[in-house]
C-alpha positions in Angstrom: -23.2 11.0 -3.9 -21.5 8.7 -5.9 -18.5 6.9 -5.1 -15.0 6.3 -7.2 -12.4 4.1 -7.3 -8.5 3.7 -9.2 -8.5 0.7 -10.6 -5.0 -1.1 -11.8 -3.7 -4.0 -13.2 -0.4 -5.4 -14.2 1.1 -8.3 -15.2 4.3 -9.5 -13.2 7.3 -12.0 -14.9 6.6 -13.7 -11.0 4.9 -16.9 -9.5 1.9 -15.9 -7.3 3.8 -17.0 -4.3 6.2 -14.3 -4.9 4.6 -11.7 -5.7 2.3 -12.5 -2.3 5.4 -12.9 -0.3 6.6 -9.3 -1.2 3.1 -7.4 -1.4 2.8 -9.0 2.8 6.6 -8.9 3.8 6.3 -8.0 7.3 10.2 -8.6 8.1 11.4 -5.8 5.9 11.6 -3.0 3.7 8.9 -3.2 0.9 10.8 -1.7 -1.6 7.6 -1.2 -3.8 6.2 0.5 -0.9 8.5 3.7 -1.0 10.4 1.0 1.9 8.1 1.4 4.3 7.6 -1.2 6.8 4.5 -3.6 6.5 3.1 -3.8 10.3 0.3 -6.3 10.7 -1.1 -9.3 12.1 -2.4 -9.9 8.4 -5.6 -11.3 9.4 -9.6 -9.9 9.1 -10.0 -7.9 12.0 -6.0 -6.8 13.0 -4.5 -3.3 12.5 -2.3 -2.8 9.5 0.4 0.3 9.3 3.0 1.2 6.6 5.6 2.7 8.9 8.7 4.1 8.0 11.7 1.8 8.6 12.9 3.1 11.8 9.0 3.1 13.2 8.7 7.1 13.9 6.2 7.8 11.5 3.1 6.3 10.1 2.0 7.0 5.9 -1.1 4.5 6.0 -3.4 3.2 8.8 -6.1 0.5 8.7 -7.3 -2.5 9.2 -7.5 -5.8 7.5 -11.1 -7.0 6.3 -9.8 -10.6 4.4 -7.2 -12.4 4.0 -6.9 -15.1 1.3 -3.2 -16.3 0.5 -1.7 -16.2 -2.4 -4.9 -14.2 -3.8 -6.4 -11.8 -1.7 -5.6 -8.9 0.7 -8.8 -6.4 1.5 -7.8 -3.6 4.0 -9.2 0.0 5.2 -6.8 3.1 4.3 -6.2 5.9 5.7 -3.3 8.3 4.4 -2.0 10.0 7.3 -0.4 12.9 5.1 -3.9 14.1 3.6 -7.2 14.7 4.7 -8.8 11.9 2.8 -11.3 10.1 4.2 -11.6 5.7 4.7 -11.5 3.7 1.7 -10.7 0.3 0.7 -8.0 -1.3 -0.7 -8.0 -4.9 -2.3 -5.0 -5.8 -4.2 -6.0 -9.3 -6.5 -3.3 -11.9 -7.3 -4.1 -14.7 -10.1 -2.0 -16.9 -12.4 -1.7 -16.3 -15.8 0.4 -17.2 -18.6 4.3 -16.3 -18.0 3.0 -14.9 -14.1 1.6 -13.6 -11.6 -1.6 -10.6 -12.8 -2.1 -8.4 -9.8 -4.9 -6.5 -10.2 -5.4 -3.1 -7.1 -8.6 -1.4 -6.3 -8.9 1.7 -3.9 -12.8 1.9 -3.5 -14.6 4.2 -1.5 -13.7 7.2 -2.9 -16.7 10.1 -2.3 -16.5 12.8 -5.5 -14.9 15.9 -4.7 -11.9 14.5 -3.2 -9.2 16.7 -3.9 -6.1 15.5 -6.0 -7.5 12.4 -6.5 -5.4 11.9 -9.3 -2.0 12.3 -6.7 -3.2 9.2 -5.2 -3.9 7.4 -8.7 -0.3 8.3 -10.3 1.4 7.0 -6.5 -0.8 3.6 -7.2 0.6 3.1 -10.5 4.1 3.7 -9.4 3.4 1.4 -6.4 2.8 -1.4 -8.9 5.3 -0.3 -11.5 8.2 -0.5 -8.7 6.6 -4.1 -7.5 7.3 -5.2 -11.0 10.7 -4.1 -11.0 11.5 -5.5 -7.5 10.3 -9.1 -8.4 12.0 -9.2 -11.9 14.8 -7.0 -11.0 15.5 -7.3 -7.9 15.2 -4.0 -6.7 13.5 -0.7 -7.9 14.9 1.7 -10.5 17.9 4.2 -9.7 16.2 7.2 -10.2 13.6 5.9 -7.5 16.1 5.0 -5.2 17.2 8.5 -4.9 13.8 9.6 -4.1 13.3 7.2 -1.5 17.1 8.7 -0.1 15.5 12.0 -0.4 12.4 10.6 1.1 14.5 9.6 4.4 16.5 13.0 4.6 13.6 14.9 4.3 11.3 12.4 7.1 11.9 15.5 9.8 9.6 17.9 7.5 6.8 15.5 7.6 3.4 16.2 9.0 2.6 16.2 12.8 -0.1 13.6 11.6 2.4 11.1 11.0 4.2 10.4 13.5 3.6 7.3 15.4 2.5 8.4 18.9 0.0 11.0 16.7 -1.4 8.4 14.8 -4.9 6.4 16.4 -5.6 3.2 16.2 -7.7 2.5 12.8 -11.6 1.8 13.7 -13.3 -1.7 13.4 -14.5 -2.6 9.9 -18.0 -2.4 9.8 -19.7 -6.2 8.9 -22.0 -5.8 5.8 
């Protein structure tokens, strides 16, 4: 069965170090990632979680595969609100005239995954939000409202997103 890859690229008018610092930020909300808090040692083999600001929910669980600051972060991923397979997310950063090109690959999607277009649309939105944060200091007003609504209805999220219900991610297979 063929695997599919979601691929997006955007140029951000910011130095590569600033872009790297934002996508690997551990000490606060990642505005582009729907205000999630990244929880990881960011070293190969370490678990990786994107948590709610109160730590009670986990939206993404994975394991770090490779880190090469400020150019590459790669990790496995499973979205806790979907019944999807484990995939691989790779952030590649490259200096270009006028800023940094961010290329995001989300690979390993088998054929037949339901509503993959929604995951693809989310990645597009995340890259757009990342550009807004780095170029303008914050996400657009509409996105801030969306984040507030998401926080208000956190109680209604599936039980599988509760921190106590999210198992440790599987080890990364060599090869």
